[in-house]
N, CA, C and O atoms as a MOPAC input file, in Angstrom:
PM7 MOZYME 1SCF
protein

 N    -20.04500 1   -10.93100 1   -26.20300 1
 C    -20.08000 1    -9.53600 1   -25.84400 1
 C    -21.54400 1    -9.10900 1   -25.85500 1
 O    -22.22700 1    -9.21500 1   -26.87400 1
 N    -22.01800 1    -8.62300 1   -24.70700 1
 C    -23.40800 1    -8.19800 1   -24.60200 1
 C    -23.54900 1    -6.71300 1   -24.86500 1
 O    -23.20800 1    -5.89000 1   -24.01600 1
 N    -24.05200 1    -6.37100 1   -26.04200 1
 C    -24.21300 1    -4.97300 1   -26.41800 1
 C    -25.68800 1    -4.63400 1   -26.42900 1
 O    -26.51700 1    -5.39900 1   -26.92100 1
 N    -26.00000 1    -3.47000 1   -25.87800 1
 C    -27.37100 1    -2.98200 1   -25.89700 1
 C    -27.37000 1    -1.70100 1   -26.73300 1
 O    -26.53900 1    -0.81700 1   -26.52100 1
 N    -28.29700 1    -1.60600 1   -27.67500 1
 C    -28.38200 1    -0.42300 1   -28.52300 1
 C    -29.53000 1     0.42900 1   -28.02700 1
 O    -30.65600 1    -0.04300 1   -27.86800 1
 N    -29.22200 1     1.70300 1   -27.78400 1
 C    -30.21200 1     2.66900 1   -27.31600 1
 C    -30.26100 1     3.82900 1   -28.28900 1
 O    -29.30500 1     4.10000 1   -29.01500 1
 N    -31.39800 1     4.50800 1   -28.28800 1
 C    -31.48000 1     5.72100 1   -29.09200 1
 C    -31.62900 1     6.88500 1   -28.13700 1
 O    -32.56000 1     6.93600 1   -27.33400 1
 N    -30.67700 1     7.84000 1   -28.23700 1
 C    -30.67300 1     9.01900 1   -27.37500 1
 C    -30.64400 1    10.24800 1   -28.27900 1
 O    -29.72900 1    10.41900 1   -29.08400 1
 N    -31.64700 1    11.09000 1   -28.13600 1
 C    -31.74900 1    12.32000 1   -28.93200 1
 C    -31.61700 1    12.02200 1   -30.42000 1
 O    -30.96300 1    12.76900 1   -31.14800 1
 N    -32.22900 1    10.94400 1   -30.87000 1
 C    -32.22400 1    10.58800 1   -32.28300 1
 C    -30.93700 1     9.93800 1   -32.77600 1
 O    -30.77400 1     9.69500 1   -33.97100 1
 N    -30.02900 1     9.65800 1   -31.84900 1
 C    -28.76800 1     9.03800 1   -32.24700 1
 C    -28.65200 1     7.67900 1   -31.57700 1
 O    -28.87600 1     7.55000 1   -30.37400 1
 N    -28.29700 1     6.65400 1   -32.37300 1
 C    -28.15000 1     5.30900 1   -31.82200 1
 C    -26.82700 1     5.20700 1   -31.06600 1
 O    -25.78500 1     5.64400 1   -31.55600 1
 N    -26.88200 1     4.62700 1   -29.86900 1
 C    -25.72400 1     4.44400 1   -29.00300 1
 C    -25.60400 1     2.97700 1   -28.64400 1
 O    -26.60400 1     2.28800 1   -28.44500 1
 N    -24.35900 1     2.50500 1   -28.56500 1
 C    -24.10400 1     1.13900 1   -28.13500 1
 C    -23.61800 1     1.17400 1   -26.69200 1
 O    -22.71000 1     1.93500 1   -26.35700 1
 N    -24.20600 1     0.36900 1   -25.85800 1
 C    -23.81600 1     0.26600 1   -24.45500 1
 C    -23.31600 1    -1.16100 1   -24.25500 1
 O    -23.98900 1    -2.12300 1   -24.62500 1
 N    -22.14300 1    -1.28400 1   -23.67300 1
 C    -21.59100 1    -2.61200 1   -23.44200 1
 C    -20.92000 1    -2.64000 1   -22.07100 1
 O    -20.58000 1    -1.59400 1   -21.51700 1
 N    -20.73600 1    -3.82800 1   -21.53500 1
 C    -20.08800 1    -3.93600 1   -20.23400 1
 C    -18.68200 1    -3.32400 1   -20.27700 1
 O    -17.99000 1    -3.40800 1   -21.29100 1
 N    -18.27200 1    -2.71100 1   -19.16800 1
 C    -16.98500 1    -2.04200 1   -19.08600 1
 C    -15.84500 1    -2.98900 1   -19.44700 1
 O    -14.90700 1    -2.58100 1   -20.13200 1
 N    -15.90300 1    -4.22700 1   -19.00700 1
 C    -14.85700 1    -5.20700 1   -19.29700 1
 C    -14.71900 1    -5.41400 1   -20.81000 1
 O    -13.60200 1    -5.50700 1   -21.32000 1
 N    -15.83100 1    -5.48700 1   -21.52200 1
 C    -15.79700 1    -5.63700 1   -22.97900 1
 C    -15.20800 1    -4.38800 1   -23.64000 1
 O    -14.42300 1    -4.48900 1   -24.58200 1
 N    -15.59200 1    -3.21400 1   -23.14200 1
 C    -15.08300 1    -1.95500 1   -23.67000 1
 C    -13.56300 1    -1.87500 1   -23.49600 1
 O    -12.84700 1    -1.49400 1   -24.42200 1
 N    -13.07900 1    -2.23300 1   -22.31100 1
 C    -11.64100 1    -2.19400 1   -22.03700 1
 C    -10.88400 1    -3.18700 1   -22.92900 1
 O     -9.77700 1    -2.89800 1   -23.38400 1
 N    -11.47500 1    -4.33700 1   -23.17300 1
 C    -10.85900 1    -5.32900 1   -24.04800 1
 C    -10.77900 1    -4.80100 1   -25.48700 1
 O     -9.78000 1    -5.02000 1   -26.17100 1
 N    -11.82500 1    -4.11000 1   -25.94500 1
 C    -11.81700 1    -3.50600 1   -27.27900 1
 C    -10.73800 1    -2.41800 1   -27.38800 1
 O    -10.03700 1    -2.33500 1   -28.39700 1
 N    -10.61300 1    -1.59500 1   -26.35800 1
 C     -9.58000 1    -0.56100 1   -26.35800 1
 C     -8.18200 1    -1.17300 1   -26.43000 1
 O     -7.33400 1    -0.71700 1   -27.19800 1
 N     -7.95500 1    -2.19300 1   -25.63600 1
 C     -6.66200 1    -2.86900 1   -25.61200 1
 C     -6.34700 1    -3.47100 1   -26.98100 1
 O     -5.21400 1    -3.39000 1   -27.45600 1
 N     -7.34500 1    -4.06800 1   -27.60400 1
 C     -7.15800 1    -4.65400 1   -28.92200 1
 C     -6.81800 1    -3.58300 1   -29.95300 1
 O     -5.95200 1    -3.79600 1   -30.80200 1
 N     -7.48600 1    -2.44200 1   -29.89000 1
 C     -7.20700 1    -1.34600 1   -30.82100 1
 C     -5.79400 1    -0.80800 1   -30.61400 1
 O     -5.09600 1    -0.51000 1   -31.58400 1
 N     -5.36800 1    -0.68200 1   -29.35700 1
 C     -4.01100 1    -0.21100 1   -29.06700 1
 C     -2.97300 1    -1.20500 1   -29.57400 1
 O     -1.94300 1    -0.80600 1   -30.11600 1
 N     -3.24000 1    -2.49900 1   -29.40200 1
 C     -2.32200 1    -3.52200 1   -29.91300 1
 C     -2.18400 1    -3.40400 1   -31.42900 1
 O     -1.08200 1    -3.49900 1   -31.97100 1
 N     -3.31300 1    -3.19600 1   -32.10500 1
 C     -3.30000 1    -3.07200 1   -33.56300 1
 C     -2.47400 1    -1.85700 1   -33.98400 1
 O     -1.71100 1    -1.94100 1   -34.94600 1
 N     -2.61300 1    -0.72500 1   -33.28000 1
 C     -1.82800 1     0.47200 1   -33.58900 1
 C     -0.33400 1     0.21200 1   -33.35900 1
 O      0.50000 1     0.63900 1   -34.15800 1
 N      0.00200 1    -0.48900 1   -32.26600 1
 C      1.40600 1    -0.80500 1   -31.96900 1
 C      2.01100 1    -1.69000 1   -33.05600 1
 O      3.15500 1    -1.49000 1   -33.46300 1
 N      1.24300 1    -2.66000 1   -33.51700 1
 C      1.72500 1    -3.55800 1   -34.57400 1
 C      1.95100 1    -2.77800 1   -35.86600 1
 O      2.95900 1    -2.97600 1   -36.54400 1
 N      1.01800 1    -1.89600 1   -36.20700 1
 C      1.16800 1    -1.08000 1   -37.41600 1
 C      2.39200 1    -0.17000 1   -37.30600 1
 O      3.13100 1    -0.01000 1   -38.27800 1
 N      2.61300 1     0.42700 1   -36.13000 1
 C      3.78000 1     1.29400 1   -35.92900 1
 C      5.07200 1     0.49700 1   -36.05200 1
 O      6.05300 1     0.99200 1   -36.60700 1
 N      5.08500 1    -0.71800 1   -35.54900 1
 C      6.27900 1    -1.56400 1   -35.64300 1
 C      6.56800 1    -1.92000 1   -37.10100 1
 O      7.72600 1    -1.91100 1   -37.52000 1
 N      5.53700 1    -2.23100 1   -37.87200 1
 C      5.73200 1    -2.52800 1   -39.29500 1
 C      6.25400 1    -1.29600 1   -40.04000 1
 O      7.14000 1    -1.40700 1   -40.88800 1
 N      5.69600 1    -0.11500 1   -39.71600 1
 C      6.16900 1     1.12400 1   -40.35100 1
 C      7.63200 1     1.38300 1   -40.01700 1
 O      8.40800 1     1.75600 1   -40.89700 1
 N      8.01900 1     1.19000 1   -38.75900 1
 C      9.40800 1     1.40100 1   -38.34400 1
 C     10.33600 1     0.43000 1   -39.06900 1
 O     11.41500 1     0.82000 1   -39.51400 1
 N      9.92900 1    -0.80800 1   -39.18800 1
 C     10.74300 1    -1.80600 1   -39.88200 1
 C     10.91200 1    -1.43700 1   -41.35800 1
 O     11.99300 1    -1.60300 1   -41.92200 1
 N      9.84500 1    -0.93700 1   -41.97800 1
 C      9.92800 1    -0.51900 1   -43.38100 1
 C     10.90600 1     0.64000 1   -43.53000 1
 O     11.73000 1     0.64200 1   -44.44400 1
 N     10.82000 1     1.63200 1   -42.63300 1
 C     11.74400 1     2.76200 1   -42.70200 1
 C     13.18600 1     2.29300 1   -42.51000 1
 O     14.09300 1     2.77000 1   -43.19300 1
 N     13.39400 1     1.37000 1   -41.59000 1
 C     14.74300 1     0.83300 1   -41.34900 1
 C     15.24300 1     0.10700 1   -42.59800 1
 O     16.39700 1     0.27500 1   -42.99300 1
 N     14.38000 1    -0.69900 1   -43.22000 1
 C     14.75800 1    -1.42600 1   -44.43600 1
 C     15.01200 1    -0.47900 1   -45.61000 1
 O     15.80100 1    -0.78400 1   -46.50300 1
 N     14.33500 1     0.67500 1   -45.59900 1
 C     14.53100 1     1.67600 1   -46.65200 1
 C     15.76700 1     2.53600 1   -46.40100 1
 O     16.06900 1     3.43500 1   -47.18600 1
 N     16.48500 1     2.26100 1   -45.30300 1
 C     17.74100 1     2.96500 1   -45.06100 1
 C     17.70900 1     4.03400 1   -43.99300 1
 O     18.72400 1     4.68900 1   -43.75700 1
 N     16.57800 1     4.23400 1   -43.34000 1
 C     16.53000 1     5.24700 1   -42.28700 1
 C     17.40900 1     4.80600 1   -41.11500 1
 O     17.36100 1     3.65600 1   -40.67900 1
 N     18.19200 1     5.72600 1   -40.63000 1
 C     19.09500 1     5.40600 1   -39.53100 1
 C     18.42000 1     5.72300 1   -38.19200 1
 O     17.83300 1     6.79000 1   -38.00700 1
 N     18.52100 1     4.78400 1   -37.28300 1
 C     18.01200 1     4.98900 1   -35.93700 1
 C     19.19700 1     5.23200 1   -35.01300 1
 O     20.22600 1     4.56500 1   -35.12000 1
 N     19.04800 1     6.16800 1   -34.12800 1
 C     20.14800 1     6.57200 1   -33.25800 1
 C     19.97700 1     6.00500 1   -31.86000 1
 O     18.85700 1     5.87200 1   -31.36700 1
 N     21.10000 1     5.67000 1   -31.22100 1
 C     21.01000 1     5.20900 1   -29.84000 1
 C     20.51100 1     6.34500 1   -28.93800 1
 O     20.82400 1     7.51300 1   -29.17000 1
 N     19.74600 1     5.99900 1   -27.93000 1
 C     19.21100 1     7.00000 1   -27.00400 1
 C     20.33600 1     7.79500 1   -26.35100 1
 O     20.18300 1     8.99200 1   -26.10400 1
 N     21.46100 1     7.14700 1   -26.07000 1
 C     22.56900 1     7.85400 1   -25.42800 1
 C     23.07900 1     8.99500 1   -26.31000 1
 O     23.46200 1    10.05300 1   -25.80900 1
 N     23.08000 1     8.77500 1   -27.61100 1
 C     23.52500 1     9.81000 1   -28.54200 1
 C     22.53200 1    10.97100 1   -28.56600 1
 O     22.92500 1    12.13600 1   -28.51100 1
 N     21.27300 1    10.65000 1   -28.64800 1
 C     20.23200 1    11.67900 1   -28.66000 1
 C     20.27800 1    12.47400 1   -27.35500 1
 O     20.16000 1    13.69900 1   -27.36800 1
 N     20.44800 1    11.78100 1   -26.23700 1
 C     20.50400 1    12.46100 1   -24.94500 1
 C     21.68200 1    13.41500 1   -24.85800 1
 O     21.55500 1    14.50000 1   -24.29100 1
 N     22.81700 1    13.03600 1   -25.40500 1
 C     23.98500 1    13.92700 1   -25.39600 1
 C     23.67100 1    15.22300 1   -26.13500 1
 O     24.01300 1    16.30700 1   -25.66300 1
 N     23.02700 1    15.11300 1   -27.28300 1
 C     22.68200 1    16.30700 1   -28.06100 1
 C     21.63500 1    17.12900 1   -27.31000 1
 O     21.75000 1    18.35200 1   -27.22500 1
 N     20.61800 1    16.46400 1   -26.76700 1
 C     19.58000 1    17.17900 1   -26.02100 1
 C     20.13100 1    17.85000 1   -24.77200 1
 O     19.61100 1    18.87400 1   -24.33000 1
 N     21.17900 1    17.27500 1   -24.20600 1
 C     21.81000 1    17.86200 1   -23.02000 1
 C     22.73000 1    19.02500 1   -23.36900 1
 O     23.33900 1    19.62200 1   -22.48100 1
 N     22.83600 1    19.35200 1   -24.66400 1
 C     23.59000 1    20.53000 1   -25.07400 1
 C     24.97900 1    20.26400 1   -25.61200 1
 O     25.70400 1    21.20700 1   -25.93000 1
 N     25.36900 1    19.00400 1   -25.72200 1
 C     26.68300 1    18.69300 1   -26.27900 1
 C     26.68300 1    19.02300 1   -27.77000 1
 O     25.64600 1    18.93800 1   -28.42800 1
 N     27.82900 1    19.39500 1   -28.29400 1
 C     27.96400 1    19.77200 1   -29.69200 1
 C     27.55900 1    18.60100 1   -30.59200 1
 O     28.14900 1    17.52300 1   -30.52500 1
 N     26.55100 1    18.82500 1   -31.42900 1
 C     26.01600 1    17.75100 1   -32.28200 1
 C     27.04400 1    17.25200 1   -33.28800 1
 O     27.07200 1    16.06600 1   -33.61700 1
 N     27.88900 1    18.15800 1   -33.77600 1
 C     28.92600 1    17.73400 1   -34.71900 1
 C     29.86300 1    16.73200 1   -34.04700 1
 O     30.19100 1    15.70200 1   -34.63600 1
 N     30.29100 1    17.02100 1   -32.83200 1
 C     31.17700 1    16.10200 1   -32.10500 1
 C     30.48300 1    14.75900 1   -31.85100 1
 O     31.07300 1    13.69300 1   -32.02900 1
 N     29.22200 1    14.83900 1   -31.43300 1
 C     28.48200 1    13.60700 1   -31.13500 1
 C     28.38100 1    12.73100 1   -32.38600 1
 O     28.62000 1    11.52500 1   -32.32200 1
 N     28.02700 1    13.33700 1   -33.52000 1
 C     27.92500 1    12.57100 1   -34.76300 1
 C     29.28100 1    12.03300 1   -35.20300 1
 O     29.39000 1    10.88600 1   -35.63700 1
 N     30.32000 1    12.86900 1   -35.08700 1
 C     31.66300 1    12.42800 1   -35.49300 1
 C     32.08700 1    11.21700 1   -34.67600 1
 O     32.60900 1    10.24300 1   -35.21700 1
 N     31.86000 1    11.28500 1   -33.37100 1
 C     32.21700 1    10.15400 1   -32.51800 1
 C     31.34500 1     8.93700 1   -32.81300 1
 O     31.82000 1     7.80200 1   -32.76600 1
 N     30.07700 1     9.17400 1   -33.11600 1
 C     29.17400 1     8.07500 1   -33.48200 1
 C     29.67300 1     7.35600 1   -34.73800 1
 O     29.51500 1     6.14200 1   -34.86800 1
 N     30.26900 1     8.10600 1   -35.65200 1
 C     30.81600 1     7.53000 1   -36.88100 1
 C     32.24000 1     6.99700 1   -36.67200 1
 O     32.88300 1     6.53500 1   -37.61400 1
 N     32.71800 1     7.06700 1   -35.43300 1
 C     34.07700 1     6.59700 1   -35.08200 1
 C     35.15100 1     7.29200 1   -35.89700 1
 O     36.11200 1     6.66400 1   -36.34000 1
 N     34.98300 1     8.59000 1   -36.09100 1
 C     35.95700 1     9.37400 1   -36.84300 1
 C     36.72300 1    10.29400 1   -35.89400 1
 O     36.16600 1    10.79100 1   -34.91600 1
 N     37.98300 1    10.51300 1   -36.18500 1
 C     38.75800 1    11.52400 1   -35.47400 1
 C     38.52800 1    12.86400 1   -36.16000 1
 O     37.98600 1    12.92300 1   -37.26400 1
 N     38.94200 1    13.93200 1   -35.50100 1
 C     38.83700 1    15.24500 1   -36.13700 1
 C     39.67800 1    15.25800 1   -37.41300 1
 O     39.26300 1    15.80900 1   -38.43200 1
 N     40.85400 1    14.65000 1   -37.34900 1
 C     41.73400 1    14.61300 1   -38.52500 1
 C     41.07000 1    13.87900 1   -39.68800 1
 O     41.16000 1    14.32900 1   -40.83100 1
 N     40.40900 1    12.76500 1   -39.41700 1
 C     39.72200 1    12.01600 1   -40.48100 1
 C     38.58300 1    12.82900 1   -41.07200 1
 O     38.39600 1    12.85000 1   -42.28900 1
 N     37.81100 1    13.50700 1   -40.20400 1
 C     36.70200 1    14.31900 1   -40.69100 1
 C     37.23000 1    15.50300 1   -41.50100 1
 O     36.65200 1    15.87100 1   -42.52400 1
 N     38.31800 1    16.08800 1   -41.04400 1
 C     38.91500 1    17.20600 1   -41.77700 1
 C     39.33800 1    16.75600 1   -43.17300 1
 O     39.05600 1    17.43600 1   -44.16000 1
 N     40.00100 1    15.63300 1   -43.25300 1
 C     40.45400 1    15.11800 1   -44.55000 1
 C     39.27100 1    14.79500 1   -45.45900 1
 O     39.26600 1    15.14400 1   -46.64000 1
 N     38.27900 1    14.13100 1   -44.89700 1
 C     37.10600 1    13.71300 1   -45.68200 1
 C     36.29400 1    14.91200 1   -46.16700 1
 O     35.73000 1    14.87500 1   -47.26100 1
 N     36.23100 1    15.96700 1   -45.36700 1
 C     35.41700 1    17.12800 1   -45.71400 1
 C     36.18000 1    18.16300 1   -46.54100 1
 O     35.57600 1    19.01400 1   -47.19500 1
 N     37.51800 1    18.08300 1   -46.50500 1
 C     38.32100 1    19.05900 1   -47.23100 1
 C     38.58100 1    20.33400 1   -46.44900 1
 O     39.08800 1    21.30400 1   -47.01200 1
 N     38.25000 1    20.35600 1   -45.18400 1
 C     38.50600 1    21.51700 1   -44.33300 1
 C     39.56900 1    21.14300 1   -43.30900 1
 O     39.75600 1    19.96500 1   -43.00600 1
 N     40.25300 1    22.12800 1   -42.78500 1
 C     41.36400 1    21.87500 1   -41.88400 1
 C     40.95600 1    21.37500 1   -40.50400 1
 O     39.85000 1    21.61600 1   -40.02100 1
 N     41.90900 1    20.66200 1   -39.89000 1
 C     41.74100 1    20.13500 1   -38.53000 1
 C     41.35900 1    21.25500 1   -37.56600 1
 O     40.42900 1    21.12100 1   -36.77100 1
 N     42.09600 1    22.36100 1   -37.65500 1
 C     41.87200 1    23.48400 1   -36.74000 1
 C     40.44900 1    24.03000 1   -36.86500 1
 O     39.80900 1    24.33700 1   -35.86000 1
 N     39.96700 1    24.14700 1   -38.07600 1
 C     38.61100 1    24.67700 1   -38.29200 1
 C     37.56100 1    23.73800 1   -37.70500 1
 O     36.62900 1    24.19000 1   -37.03900 1
 N     37.70300 1    22.43800 1   -37.94700 1
 C     36.74500 1    21.47100 1   -37.40300 1
 C     36.77600 1    21.52000 1   -35.87800 1
 O     35.72800 1    21.49100 1   -35.23300 1
 N     37.97000 1    21.59500 1   -35.30200 1
 C     38.12000 1    21.66000 1   -33.85000 1
 C     37.44700 1    22.90800 1   -33.28100 1
 O     36.77500 1    22.84200 1   -32.25200 1
 N     37.62900 1    24.04200 1   -33.95500 1
 C     37.01700 1    25.29200 1   -33.49400 1
 C     35.49600 1    25.24800 1   -33.61800 1
 O     34.78400 1    25.78600 1   -32.77000 1
 N     35.00600 1    24.61500 1   -34.66200 1
 C     33.55000 1    24.46400 1   -34.82500 1
 C     33.00600 1    23.61900 1   -33.67400 1
 O     31.99500 1    23.96900 1   -33.06600 1
 N     33.67200 1    22.51800 1   -33.38100 1
 C     33.21300 1    21.63700 1   -32.29900 1
 C     33.25900 1    22.33100 1   -30.94700 1
 O     32.39400 1    22.09400 1   -30.10300 1
 N     34.24600 1    23.17800 1   -30.72700 1
 C     34.36100 1    23.85900 1   -29.43400 1
 C     33.40800 1    25.03700 1   -29.33400 1
 O     33.18200 1    25.56700 1   -28.24600 1
 N     32.84300 1    25.45200 1   -30.47600 1
 C     31.90600 1    26.57000 1   -30.47900 1
 C     32.57400 1    27.92200 1   -30.64000 1
 O     31.90700 1    28.95300 1   -30.55400 1
 N     33.89400 1    27.93700 1   -30.87500 1
 C     34.57700 1    29.21800 1   -31.02200 1
 C     34.49800 1    29.77100 1   -32.44600 1
 O     34.83600 1    30.93200 1   -32.67500 1
 N     34.06200 1    28.96200 1   -33.39200 1
 C     33.84000 1    29.40600 1   -34.77300 1
 C     32.46800 1    28.92900 1   -35.22500 1
 O     31.94300 1    27.93100 1   -34.73100 1
 N     31.89800 1    29.66800 1   -36.18200 1
 C     30.55400 1    29.33600 1   -36.67100 1
 C     30.57500 1    28.42400 1   -37.89500 1
 O     29.79200 1    27.47700 1   -37.97100 1
 N     31.44300 1    28.69200 1   -38.83300 1
 C     31.48100 1    27.89000 1   -40.05600 1
 C     30.61500 1    28.48000 1   -41.15000 1
 O     29.63100 1    29.17100 1   -40.88500 1
 N     30.99500 1    28.19800 1   -42.37200 1
 C     30.26500 1    28.68700 1   -43.54300 1
 C     29.28200 1    27.60700 1   -44.00700 1
 O     29.32700 1    26.46100 1   -43.55900 1
 N     28.41400 1    28.00300 1   -44.89800 1
 C     27.45400 1    27.05000 1   -45.46000 1
 C     28.19800 1    25.91600 1   -46.16400 1
 O     27.82200 1    24.75100 1   -46.03600 1
 N     29.24400 1    26.25400 1   -46.90000 1
 C     29.98200 1    25.21000 1   -47.61700 1
 C     30.67300 1    24.26000 1   -46.64300 1
 O     30.76000 1    23.06100 1   -46.91000 1
 N     31.16200 1    24.77700 1   -45.52600 1
 C     31.77000 1    23.89900 1   -44.52400 1
 C     30.73500 1    22.94100 1   -43.95600 1
 O     30.97900 1    21.73600 1   -43.88700 1
 N     29.59100 1    23.45800 1   -43.55200 1
 C     28.55500 1    22.59800 1   -42.97000 1
 C     28.08600 1    21.54300 1   -43.96700 1
 O     27.85600 1    20.39100 1   -43.60000 1
 N     27.94800 1    21.94100 1   -45.22300 1
 C     27.54100 1    20.97000 1   -46.25200 1
 C     28.59200 1    19.88400 1   -46.42900 1
 O     28.25600 1    18.70400 1   -46.52700 1
 N     29.87300 1    20.27900 1   -46.47000 1
 C     30.94900 1    19.30300 1   -46.66600 1
 C     31.08300 1    18.36500 1   -45.46800 1
 O     31.25400 1    17.15700 1   -45.63400 1
 N     31.00600 1    18.92400 1   -44.27300 1
 C     31.12600 1    18.10300 1   -43.06400 1
 C     29.93200 1    17.16100 1   -42.94300 1
 O     30.09100 1    15.99100 1   -42.59500 1
 N     28.74500 1    17.67000 1   -43.22900 1
 C     27.54700 1    16.82800 1   -43.18400 1
 C     27.66500 1    15.68300 1   -44.18700 1
 O     27.34400 1    14.53800 1   -43.87000 1
 N     28.12100 1    15.99400 1   -45.38600 1
 C     28.29400 1    14.96000 1   -46.40500 1
 C     29.30400 1    13.90400 1   -45.95200 1
 O     29.08700 1    12.70800 1   -46.14500 1
 N     30.39700 1    14.34900 1   -45.35400 1
 C     31.41900 1    13.41200 1   -44.87500 1
 C     30.87600 1    12.49700 1   -43.78300 1
 O     31.30800 1    11.35100 1   -43.65700 1
 N     29.92600 1    13.00300 1   -42.99400 1
 C     29.33000 1    12.20400 1   -41.91600 1
 C     28.10400 1    11.41300 1   -42.37000 1
 O     27.61100 1    10.55200 1   -41.64200 1
 N     27.61400 1    11.70900 1   -43.57500 1
 C     26.41900 1    11.01900 1   -44.07100 1
 C     25.14700 1    11.48600 1   -43.38600 1
 O     24.23500 1    10.69400 1   -43.14700 1
 N     25.08700 1    12.78600 1   -43.06800 1
 C     23.90500 1    13.36700 1   -42.42500 1
 C     23.52300 1    14.64300 1   -43.16800 1
 O     24.17200 1    15.00600 1   -44.14900 1
 N     22.49400 1    15.31400 1   -42.71800 1
 C     22.15100 1    16.61700 1   -43.27500 1
 C     22.78600 1    17.70000 1   -42.40100 1
 O     23.07200 1    17.45300 1   -41.22900 1
 N     23.00800 1    18.88500 1   -42.95000 1
 C     23.55200 1    19.96300 1   -42.12700 1
 C     22.70400 1    20.24800 1   -40.88500 1
 O     23.24000 1    20.58200 1   -39.82800 1
 N     21.39300 1    20.11800 1   -41.01200 1
 C     20.51200 1    20.35100 1   -39.85600 1
 C     20.79800 1    19.39500 1   -38.71700 1
 O     20.55800 1    19.73200 1   -37.55700 1
 N     21.30700 1    18.20400 1   -39.02100 1
 C     21.60800 1    17.22200 1   -37.97800 1
 C     22.78100 1    17.66500 1   -37.10300 1
 O     22.85300 1    17.28700 1   -35.93400 1
 N     23.68400 1    18.44900 1   -37.64700 1
 C     24.91900 1    18.75700 1   -36.92600 1
 C     25.09200 1    20.22200 1   -36.55000 1
 O     25.93100 1    20.54800 1   -35.70900 1
 N     24.31200 1    21.10700 1   -37.15900 1
 C     24.47600 1    22.53100 1   -36.86900 1
 C     23.93400 1    22.88600 1   -35.49400 1
 O     22.95400 1    22.29900 1   -35.03600 1
 N     24.57400 1    23.84900 1   -34.83600 1
 C     24.07400 1    24.27200 1   -33.53300 1
 C     22.71300 1    24.94000 1   -33.66100 1
 O     22.41600 1    25.58400 1   -34.66700 1
 N     21.89900 1    24.78100 1   -32.64100 1
 C     20.57600 1    25.40400 1   -32.60700 1
 C     20.67000 1    26.61500 1   -31.69100 1
 O     21.05400 1    26.50500 1   -30.52700 1
 N     20.31200 1    27.76900 1   -32.23700 1
 C     20.36500 1    28.98100 1   -31.40800 1
 C     19.03400 1    29.28400 1   -30.80400 1
 O     18.89500 1    30.26800 1   -30.07800 1

């Protein structure tokens, strides 16, 4: 690598061929990608759940997050109702958007799904 050092306005500058500069940038990006992959693997090993893109897209497209999570967990409304201690009708109404739900309901349903209430509550 042919580097030339110049002093401009009292500050030392390194000048190198564009090809060398591009190779250095690529190497730095590779190093960042490797570090990000190691961090992701550590989070996965520590129990962080990663979601399929199709699931995220459904929520981003406006589908009810509670329904999306329930289906992701392969649960029926009846199973979620039993697990959360709330009735089938209430869970169904929450999913359809015709009812809002109480804090205790959201906490119980979130616990039954193994998520936080923020993961499943509607965003206004």
